[in-house]
C-alpha positions, 0 to 999 in steps of 0.5 A: 500499499502507498502512503503520501507524507505531505511534510517529507521533504528531504533525505533526512525525513526519508532517514528519519521515516525509514528508521521509525519503519524499521524498528517496528519491524516494517518493510517498506520502500521510500520515494522523496520525489513523490513523497510516498512511502509504499508498505510493502506487506499490507498487514503492517499498514496501520503500524507504519501509519502509527510509527510515521505519525509518531516520527512527527509526520503527517500522512495525507 
C-alpha cells in the first residue's frame, strides 16, 4: 500500500521515517520525489501509519 507523507521534504526526513519503520519491523520503499512510502505487507499498514505519525510526520 502506498502512503503519502506531505511533509517529507529531504533525505533527513526519509532517514527518520525509514528508521521508525525499521524499528517497528516494517519493510518499505520510500520515494522522496513523490513523497510516498510504499508498505510491502498489507498487514503492516496500520502500524506503519502509527510509526510515521510518531516520527512527527503527517499522512495525507
